[in-house]
C-alpha positions as CSV (number, residue, x, y, z in Angstrom):
1,M,-57.8,-56.8,-40.0
2,D,-60.2,-59.2,-41.5
3,A,-58.4,-62.1,-43.3
4,V,-61.2,-62.8,-45.9
5,M,-62.3,-59.2,-48.0
6,P,-63.8,-58.8,-51.0
7,V,-61.5,-57.0,-53.6
8,M,-58.0,-58.0,-51.8
9,D,-57.8,-60.5,-49.3
10,G,-56.2,-59.7,-45.7
11,F,-53.0,-61.6,-46.2
12,T,-52.1,-59.3,-49.6
13,A,-53.4,-56.3,-47.7
14,C,-50.9,-57.1,-45.0
15,T,-48.0,-57.6,-47.3
16,R,-48.7,-54.6,-49.4
17,M,-49.1,-52.3,-46.5
18,R,-45.8,-53.8,-44.7
19,E,-44.1,-52.6,-48.4
20,L,-45.1,-48.6,-47.9
21,P,-42.5,-46.6,-46.2
22,G,-42.7,-46.8,-42.4
23,G,-45.0,-49.9,-42.7
24,S,-42.9,-52.5,-41.3
25,A,-43.2,-50.8,-37.7
26,I,-47.1,-50.8,-37.9
27,P,-48.3,-53.6,-35.6
28,V,-51.4,-55.8,-37.3
29,L,-53.6,-57.9,-35.7
30,M,-55.0,-60.8,-37.9
31,I,-58.8,-61.6,-37.3
32,T,-60.4,-64.4,-39.3
33,A,-62.4,-67.6,-39.2
34,L,-59.8,-69.6,-40.6
35,Q,-58.6,-71.9,-38.4
36,D,-56.2,-74.4,-40.4
37,N,-52.3,-74.2,-40.0
38,A,-51.6,-72.9,-43.8
39,S,-54.1,-70.0,-42.8
40,V,-51.5,-69.1,-39.9
41,E,-48.5,-69.6,-41.2
42,R,-49.6,-67.4,-44.5
43,A,-50.5,-64.8,-42.0
44,F,-47.5,-65.0,-40.5
45,A,-45.6,-64.6,-43.3
46,A,-47.5,-61.8,-44.7
47,G,-46.2,-59.6,-41.5
48,A,-49.1,-60.1,-39.0
49,S,-47.8,-59.1,-35.6
50,D,-50.8,-62.0,-34.2
51,Y,-53.5,-64.1,-35.3
52,I,-57.0,-64.4,-33.4
53,P,-59.6,-66.7,-34.4
54,K,-63.3,-65.6,-34.7
55,P,-66.0,-65.4,-33.2
56,I,-64.1,-62.3,-31.7
57,H,-63.8,-62.3,-27.3
58,Y,-63.8,-58.7,-27.3
59,A,-62.0,-58.9,-23.4
60,V,-59.7,-61.3,-25.1
61,L,-59.2,-58.7,-28.2
62,S,-58.8,-55.9,-26.1
63,Q,-55.6,-58.1,-24.0
64,R,-54.1,-59.2,-27.3
65,V,-54.3,-55.3,-28.8
66,R,-52.7,-54.0,-25.6
67,R,-49.6,-56.7,-25.8
68,I,-49.0,-56.0,-29.5
69,I,-48.9,-52.2,-28.7
70,E,-46.3,-53.0,-25.6
71,A,-44.4,-55.5,-27.9
72,N,-44.2,-53.3,-30.3
73,R,-43.0,-50.3,-28.1
74,A,-40.6,-52.7,-27.0
75,E,-39.5,-53.6,-30.2
76,K,-38.6,-50.1,-30.9
77,R,-37.0,-49.1,-27.9
78,I,-34.7,-52.3,-28.1
79,R,-34.1,-51.4,-31.9
80,H,-33.7,-47.6,-30.9
81,L,-30.7,-48.6,-28.3
82,A,-29.3,-51.2,-31.2
83,Y,-29.3,-48.3,-33.5
84,N,-28.9,-44.9,-32.1
85,D,-26.5,-43.1,-29.9
86,L,-27.9,-43.3,-26.2
87,L,-26.0,-39.5,-25.6
88,T,-27.1,-37.5,-29.1
89,G,-30.2,-39.7,-30.2
90,L,-28.1,-39.9,-34.0
91,P,-27.7,-43.1,-35.6
92,N,-24.9,-44.7,-34.3
93,R,-22.2,-46.6,-36.1
94,T,-23.9,-49.7,-36.9
95,L,-27.3,-48.2,-38.4
96,F,-24.8,-45.3,-40.4
97,F,-23.4,-48.0,-42.3
98,E,-26.7,-49.3,-42.8
99,L,-28.1,-46.2,-44.2
100,L,-24.9,-45.3,-46.1
101,A,-25.0,-48.8,-47.8
102,Q,-28.5,-48.1,-48.9
103,G,-27.6,-44.8,-50.4
104,V,-24.2,-46.0,-52.1
105,E,-27.3,-48.2,-53.8
106,R,-29.8,-45.6,-54.8
107,A,-26.7,-43.3,-55.8
108,A,-25.7,-46.5,-58.2
109,A,-29.3,-47.2,-59.4
110,A,-29.1,-43.4,-60.3
111,Q,-26.2,-43.2,-61.7
112,G,-26.0,-40.0,-59.4
113,L,-23.3,-38.5,-56.4
114,L,-23.4,-39.0,-53.1
115,G,-20.9,-37.1,-50.3
116,V,-19.4,-38.6,-47.1
117,L,-18.4,-36.1,-44.4
118,F,-16.1,-37.6,-41.6
119,L,-16.3,-34.9,-38.8
120,D,-14.0,-34.2,-36.2
121,L,-14.1,-32.0,-33.2
122,D,-10.7,-29.9,-32.6
123,R,-9.6,-29.5,-28.9
124,F,-12.6,-31.3,-27.5
125,K,-10.3,-33.0,-24.9
126,Y,-9.0,-30.1,-23.5
127,V,-13.1,-29.9,-22.7
128,N,-13.2,-33.0,-21.2
129,D,-10.0,-32.7,-19.1
130,N,-10.5,-29.0,-18.0
131,L,-14.3,-29.0,-17.6
132,G,-15.1,-32.5,-17.1
133,H,-16.9,-35.2,-18.9
134,D,-20.5,-33.9,-18.0
135,V,-19.7,-30.5,-19.7
136,G,-18.2,-32.3,-22.8
137,D,-21.3,-34.9,-22.8
138,R,-23.6,-31.6,-23.2
139,L,-21.2,-30.1,-25.5
140,L,-21.4,-33.2,-28.1
141,V,-25.6,-33.1,-27.4
142,A,-25.0,-29.6,-28.9
143,V,-22.9,-30.3,-31.7
144,A,-25.1,-32.8,-32.4
145,Q,-28.1,-30.6,-32.5
146,R,-26.3,-27.9,-34.6
147,L,-25.1,-30.5,-37.0
148,R,-28.6,-32.2,-37.6
149,R,-30.0,-28.3,-38.1
150,S,-27.4,-27.8,-40.5
151,V,-28.1,-29.9,-43.4
152,R,-31.3,-31.4,-45.4
153,T,-33.7,-33.3,-43.8
154,V,-32.9,-36.2,-47.0
155,D,-28.8,-35.8,-45.5
156,T,-28.0,-38.3,-42.9
157,V,-26.3,-37.2,-39.6
158,A,-24.5,-40.1,-36.9
159,R,-21.9,-40.0,-34.3
160,L,-19.7,-43.3,-34.6
161,G,-18.4,-42.6,-31.1
162,G,-16.5,-39.7,-29.1
163,D,-16.4,-36.9,-30.7
164,E,-16.3,-38.2,-34.4
165,F,-19.7,-37.7,-36.2
166,T,-20.6,-38.3,-40.0
167,V,-23.0,-36.7,-42.4
168,V,-24.3,-38.6,-45.6
169,L,-25.5,-35.9,-48.5
170,S,-27.8,-37.5,-50.3
171,D,-28.4,-37.2,-54.3
172,I,-25.5,-34.1,-55.1
173,D,-24.9,-32.3,-58.2
174,G,-21.1,-32.3,-57.6
175,P,-18.3,-31.8,-55.0
176,A,-19.0,-27.5,-54.9
177,A,-22.3,-28.9,-53.4
178,A,-20.2,-31.0,-50.4
179,A,-18.0,-28.1,-50.3
180,T,-20.7,-25.5,-49.6
181,A,-22.1,-28.3,-46.8
182,A,-19.1,-28.3,-45.3
183,Q,-18.2,-24.7,-44.8
184,H,-21.6,-24.1,-43.6
185,I,-21.3,-27.1,-40.9
186,C,-17.6,-25.3,-40.0
187,R,-19.1,-21.8,-39.7
188,V,-22.4,-23.4,-37.7
189,L,-20.2,-25.3,-35.1
190,A,-17.6,-22.5,-34.6
191,A,-20.0,-20.4,-32.8
192,P,-19.6,-20.3,-28.8
193,Y,-21.5,-23.0,-27.0
194,Q,-22.7,-21.6,-23.2
195,I,-22.4,-24.3,-20.8
196,D,-22.4,-24.2,-17.4
197,G,-21.7,-20.2,-17.5
198,H,-18.8,-21.3,-19.4
199,D,-18.6,-20.2,-23.4
200,I,-16.5,-23.2,-24.9
201,F,-15.4,-22.6,-28.4
202,V,-14.7,-25.6,-30.6
203,T,-13.9,-25.8,-34.3
204,S,-14.1,-28.7,-36.5
205,S,-12.1,-30.9,-39.2
206,I,-14.0,-32.1,-41.9
207,G,-13.0,-34.6,-44.8
208,I,-14.9,-35.2,-47.7
209,A,-15.3,-38.5,-50.3
210,I,-17.3,-38.4,-52.9
211,Y,-19.7,-41.7,-54.3
212,P,-18.2,-42.6,-57.0
213,H,-15.3,-41.3,-57.7
214,D,-13.3,-42.1,-53.8
215,G,-14.7,-45.3,-53.2
216,A,-17.7,-47.8,-54.4
217,D,-18.7,-49.2,-50.9
218,A,-19.5,-47.4,-47.2
219,G,-16.0,-48.7,-46.3
220,A,-14.4,-47.5,-48.3
221,L,-15.9,-44.1,-48.7
222,V,-16.1,-43.9,-44.6
223,K,-12.3,-44.6,-44.5
224,H,-11.3,-42.2,-47.2
225,A,-13.3,-39.4,-45.8
226,D,-11.2,-40.3,-42.5
227,S,-7.9,-39.7,-44.5
228,A,-9.2,-36.4,-45.2
229,M,-10.0,-35.5,-41.8
230,Y,-6.4,-36.1,-40.9
231,R,-5.0,-33.6,-43.4
232,A,-7.8,-30.8,-42.7
233,K,-6.9,-31.0,-39.1
234,K,-3.0,-31.7,-39.8
235,T,-3.8,-28.4,-41.8
236,N,-5.6,-26.5,-39.6
237,T,-7.8,-25.8,-43.1
238,G,-11.2,-26.9,-42.4
239,F,-12.3,-29.0,-44.9
240,Q,-10.1,-31.2,-47.2
241,F,-11.3,-33.5,-50.3
242,Y,-10.1,-37.0,-50.2
243,E,-6.6,-37.3,-52.2
244,A,-5.0,-40.8,-53.3
245,S,-1.6,-39.7,-51.8
246,M,-3.4,-39.2,-48.1
247,E,-3.0,-43.1,-47.7
248,K,0.4,-43.0,-47.8
249,L,0.7,-40.1,-45.4
250,I,-1.4,-41.4,-43.0
251,S,0.7,-44.9,-43.2
252,E,3.8,-42.7,-42.9
253,H,2.7,-41.0,-40.0
254,V,1.5,-44.3,-37.8
255,R,5.1,-45.4,-38.5
256,L,6.1,-42.2,-37.3
257,E,4.3,-42.4,-34.4
258,S,4.9,-46.6,-33.4
259,D,8.9,-45.3,-33.7
260,L,8.5,-42.1,-31.3
261,R,6.7,-44.3,-28.8
262,R,9.9,-46.8,-29.2
263,A,12.6,-43.9,-29.2
264,L,11.0,-42.4,-25.8
265,E,11.0,-46.4,-23.9
266,N,14.7,-47.0,-25.9
267,H,16.3,-43.8,-24.9
268,E,16.9,-43.0,-28.4
269,L,16.1,-39.4,-27.4
270,E,18.4,-36.5,-26.5
271,V,18.4,-33.3,-25.3
272,Y,20.6,-30.2,-27.1
273,Y,21.6,-26.9,-25.6
274,Q,21.8,-23.2,-27.6
275,P,23.3,-21.2,-25.4
276,Q,21.8,-17.2,-24.2
277,A,24.4,-14.4,-24.3
278,T,24.3,-10.9,-23.3
279,L,24.6,-8.5,-26.1
280,D,26.5,-5.8,-23.9
281,G,29.5,-8.4,-23.2
282,G,28.8,-11.9,-24.6
283,R,28.7,-13.5,-21.6
284,V,26.6,-16.8,-21.5
285,I,23.9,-16.6,-18.7
286,G,21.9,-19.0,-19.4
287,M,20.2,-21.8,-22.7
288,E,17.7,-23.1,-24.0
289,A,17.0,-27.0,-23.6
290,L,16.2,-28.2,-27.5
291,L,14.6,-32.4,-28.1
292,R,16.8,-33.9,-30.4
293,W,15.8,-37.2,-32.2
294,S,18.2,-39.4,-33.8
295,H,16.2,-41.8,-35.9
296,P,18.0,-45.5,-36.8
297,T,17.4,-45.2,-40.3
298,R,16.0,-41.5,-41.0
299,G,18.8,-40.0,-39.3
300,M,18.1,-36.3,-37.7
301,V,14.1,-36.3,-37.4
302,P,13.4,-32.3,-37.8
303,P,11.5,-31.2,-34.5
304,V,8.5,-29.8,-36.3
305,E,7.3,-33.3,-37.3
306,F,7.9,-35.1,-34.0
307,I,6.9,-32.0,-31.5
308,A,3.1,-31.6,-33.8
309,L,3.2,-35.8,-33.8
310,A,3.6,-35.9,-29.9
311,E,1.2,-33.6,-29.6
312,E,-1.4,-35.1,-31.8
313,T,-1.0,-38.3,-29.9
314,G,-0.7,-37.1,-26.3
315,L,3.1,-38.1,-26.7
316,I,3.7,-34.4,-25.6
317,N,3.5,-35.0,-21.4
318,P,5.6,-37.9,-20.8
319,L,8.0,-36.1,-23.6
320,G,8.1,-32.9,-21.9
321,D,8.7,-34.6,-18.4
322,W,11.3,-36.2,-19.4
323,V,12.9,-33.1,-21.0
324,L,12.2,-30.7,-18.0
325,R,14.1,-33.8,-15.9
326,T,16.6,-34.3,-17.9
327,A,17.8,-30.7,-18.7
328,C,17.2,-29.7,-14.8
329,A,19.5,-33.0,-13.6
330,Q,22.0,-31.7,-16.6
331,L,22.4,-28.4,-15.3
332,R,22.6,-29.2,-11.4
333,R,25.7,-31.8,-12.8
334,W,27.4,-29.1,-14.4
335,I,27.0,-27.0,-11.4
336,D,28.6,-29.7,-8.9
337,E,31.3,-29.9,-11.6
338,G,32.5,-26.1,-11.1
339,L,30.8,-24.5,-14.2
340,P,28.6,-21.2,-13.4
341,P,25.0,-21.7,-12.3
342,L,23.7,-20.8,-15.5
343,R,19.8,-20.7,-16.1
344,V,18.0,-23.5,-18.3
345,A,14.9,-22.5,-20.6
346,V,12.5,-25.4,-21.2
347,N,9.8,-25.4,-23.7
348,L,6.1,-26.1,-23.0
349,S,3.1,-27.8,-24.6
350,V,-0.5,-26.3,-23.6
351,R,-1.1,-30.0,-23.0
352,Q,1.4,-29.7,-20.1
353,L,0.4,-26.5,-18.8
354,L,-3.3,-27.3,-18.7
355,Q,-2.6,-30.7,-16.7
356,K,-4.0,-30.3,-13.1
357,D,-0.8,-31.5,-11.4
358,F,1.9,-29.7,-13.6
359,A,3.1,-27.5,-10.9
360,A,3.3,-30.2,-8.7
361,S,5.5,-32.3,-11.4
362,V,7.5,-29.3,-12.2
363,E,7.9,-29.0,-7.8
364,A,9.1,-32.8,-7.9
365,A,11.4,-32.0,-10.9
366,L,13.3,-29.3,-9.2
367,A,13.5,-31.3,-5.8
368,D,14.6,-35.0,-7.0
369,T,17.5,-33.3,-9.2
370,G,18.6,-30.7,-6.6
371,L,18.0,-27.3,-8.8
372,A,17.2,-24.3,-7.5
373,P,13.8,-23.3,-8.6
374,H,15.4,-19.5,-10.0
375,L,17.6,-21.5,-12.7
376,L,14.3,-22.9,-14.3
377,E,12.7,-20.8,-17.0
378,L,9.4,-22.3,-18.9
379,E,8.7,-21.1,-22.3
380,I,5.1,-20.9,-23.4
381,T,4.2,-19.7,-26.8
382,E,2.3,-16.3,-27.3
383,S,-0.3,-18.0,-29.5
384,T,-0.8,-20.6,-26.8
385,L,-1.2,-18.5,-23.9
386,M,-3.7,-16.1,-26.1
387,E,-5.7,-19.2,-27.3
388,Y,-6.1,-20.0,-23.5
389,A,-5.6,-16.9,-21.9
390,Q,-8.1,-17.5,-18.8
391,D,-7.2,-21.1,-18.2
392,T,-3.2,-20.7,-18.6
393,L,-3.3,-17.8,-16.2
394,L,-4.2,-19.5,-12.9
395,A,-1.4,-22.5,-13.8
396,L,1.2,-19.6,-14.7
397,H,0.5,-18.1,-11.1
398,R,1.2,-21.4,-9.6
399,L,4.8,-21.6,-11.5
400,R,5.6,-18.5,-10.7
401,A,4.8,-19.1,-7.0
402,L,7.4,-22.0,-7.2
403,G,10.0,-19.4,-8.2
404,V,10.8,-20.5,-11.3
405,R,10.8,-18.0,-14.3
406,L,8.6,-17.6,-17.1
407,S,9.3,-16.6,-20.6
408,I,7.1,-15.9,-23.8
409,D,8.1,-17.6,-26.8
410,D,8.1,-16.5,-30.4
411,F,6.7,-13.2,-29.7
412,G,5.2,-10.8,-32.3
413,T,3.7,-13.7,-34.0
414,G,0.1,-14.1,-32.2
415,Y,-2.2,-11.5,-31.2
416,S,-1.2,-10.2,-28.0
417,S,-3.7,-8.4,-25.6
418,L,-1.7,-5.6,-23.7
419,S,-3.8,-6.1,-20.8
420,Y,-3.0,-9.7,-20.7
421,L,0.8,-9.4,-21.2
422,K,0.4,-7.0,-17.6
423,R,-1.8,-9.3,-16.0
424,F,1.0,-12.7,-17.2
425,P,3.3,-13.2,-14.5
426,V,6.3,-13.4,-17.5
427,D,9.8,-12.6,-16.9
428,I,11.2,-12.6,-20.3
429,I,9.8,-11.7,-23.9
430,K,11.6,-13.6,-27.1
431,I,11.4,-12.2,-30.1
432,D,10.7,-14.4,-32.7
433,R,13.1,-14.9,-35.4
434,S,11.1,-14.2,-38.2
435,F,11.5,-10.6,-37.3
436,V,15.5,-10.7,-36.8
437,V,16.0,-12.8,-40.1
438,D,16.0,-9.6,-42.3
439,L,17.1,-6.9,-39.6
440,P,18.2,-4.1,-40.1
441,R,17.2,-3.8,-43.8
442,D,13.7,-4.3,-43.4
443,A,12.3,-1.5,-41.9
444,D,9.1,-3.0,-40.9
445,D,11.2,-5.5,-39.0
446,A,13.3,-3.1,-37.6
447,A,10.1,-1.0,-36.4
448,I,8.7,-4.3,-35.2
449,V,11.7,-5.1,-32.8
450,T,12.8,-1.6,-31.4
451,A,8.8,-1.7,-30.4
452,I,9.2,-4.8,-28.7
453,I,12.2,-4.1,-26.6
454,A,10.9,-0.5,-25.7
455,L,7.5,-2.5,-24.4
456,A,9.1,-5.3,-22.5
457,H,11.5,-2.8,-20.9
458,S,8.3,-0.4,-19.7
459,L,7.3,-3.5,-18.1
460,R,10.3,-4.2,-16.3
461,L,10.5,-7.4,-18.5
462,E,13.9,-9.0,-20.2
463,V,14.3,-9.5,-24.1
464,V,15.9,-12.2,-25.7
465,A,16.1,-11.5,-29.3
466,E,16.3,-15.2,-31.4
467,G,17.7,-16.3,-34.7
468,V,20.5,-13.9,-34.7
469,E,23.1,-14.5,-37.1
470,T,24.9,-11.9,-38.6
471,A,27.1,-9.1,-37.4
472,D,24.6,-6.6,-38.9
473,Q,22.0,-7.8,-36.6
474,L,24.4,-7.9,-33.3
475,R,24.8,-4.7,-33.9
476,F,21.1,-3.2,-34.4
477,L,19.9,-5.2,-31.6
478,Q,22.9,-3.6,-29.3
479,E,21.8,-0.3,-30.3
480,R,18.3,-1.0,-29.2
481,R,19.7,-2.1,-26.1
482,C,18.1,-6.0,-26.0
483,D,18.9,-7.8,-23.3
484,L,20.6,-11.5,-24.5
485,L,20.9,-13.1,-28.1
486,Q,20.5,-16.6,-28.9
487,G,21.4,-18.0,-32.8
488,Y,24.0,-19.2,-34.9
489,Y,26.0,-16.3,-34.4
490,L,27.0,-17.5,-30.7
491,S,26.2,-21.5,-31.5
492,P,23.6,-23.9,-32.6
493,A,22.3,-26.2,-30.0
494,V,25.1,-28.6,-29.4
495,P,25.1,-32.2,-27.2
496,A,25.4,-31.8,-23.7
497,E,28.8,-32.5,-23.7
498,Q,30.3,-30.0,-26.6
499,F,28.4,-27.5,-24.8
500,A,30.3,-27.8,-21.3
501,Q,33.1,-27.3,-23.5
502,L,32.0,-24.1,-24.9
503,I,31.1,-22.5,-21.4
504,R,34.6,-23.5,-20.1
505,Q,36.2,-22.5,-23.3
506,G,34.4,-18.9,-22.9
507,E,34.3,-18.4,-19.0
508,N,37.4,-16.1,-19.2
509,R,36.5,-14.1,-22.6
510,H,33.5,-12.5,-24.4
511,L,32.5,-15.2,-27.2
512,L,31.3,-12.4,-29.4
513,P,33.7,-10.6,-31.5
514,A,34.5,-7.6,-30.6
């Protein structure tokens, strides 16, 4: 560009061009006979990339042009590395917050609405841990591509890190538009991904915050969308809008997680035992080991609260290992003290089961405590078995090879395939308490329980009915030839010392009333 031109000089033209959309990225070489310092400074102030005096030496000009273009490319590359995610090519956290701040300014000027979606992939850690980080990275790239295609060109999609993505919905009519976008994203991301011969299924949890209702700046909007995402993940609802009460819930969640870690370190946890007895005679032949937490200020924390928390935070692995070893050591101690060789059932999390060395850790627990493998029973829920069927099948066979017994917990609440049930190397089916509670008056529950018992016996499996609390329930199960019962009718879960007394008192008599 020449500096001296009619109508508009080069300095003004360069300034105007820089103000156009995308104009700041265009390299400009200013060519002029003006060689005074003021003109040079004015050229660079207008946005010139370089300055060359007349008369033009064309060899010098070509070199200058080439260097300017190379420098411009290098600058773009550096900017891309600084502001874009290397894996997916999406804007990174730094650029996202800049773009969101600009979007907030535009929305404020137009008195419009803007939506922020905070998205997290469910089960992504499982993919990374079991299929490898290479597959995990390719999954993230595929997710990024689907996300970009699922929103409008005016919307911004960014990756904050890990499996966290954000979307800025510009100029929306209201919350309904944000909900529609979130539903569409959930549906698009839920379709299977084919990577290295694997059909990978992941779902997403999305939190939504709306400007200006849920925050007046970028930081507040992202924080509140993150809070809503946490609620969506916890409730398994796909997406949630931000509500002010969520902040309190998350603070409570963080405190409880900290307390649970401290409880594990300070030995505040305890294993209780609930007996299992035969229905034909009331003889106790086993027990289920159940984790209990007596909080110093909150009292007994319900397992449904802290077990779910342990699953989310990864604490379930050390917790589960501690329960397993404690239960095995306790039973070995009772046997050494002269109690009968009962069997002990320990619940498994899918996180534990899918650890590559889990069978080895079970074998080590048995060896260290001296407990015979056939006295240990490992329980996994039916829903977990079916959701991770292909992966758990191999893990269960490894455990079975150790000589331990395997059982399906909460049977009837999931969607079992009979072909899988036949292939799983299980010994016991536990009928979920939800089918037992209304026996025998509820005809549907009665039919379901009868069918489960018949199915289990036809597959040569033992049946345990959970949640037995009344004599009517007991008689119904006895008539259907259920093998074992567990529930308050027999005894609640009790501390180790109390359980030992219960066994000693019942050694020479039936625990069930005649």
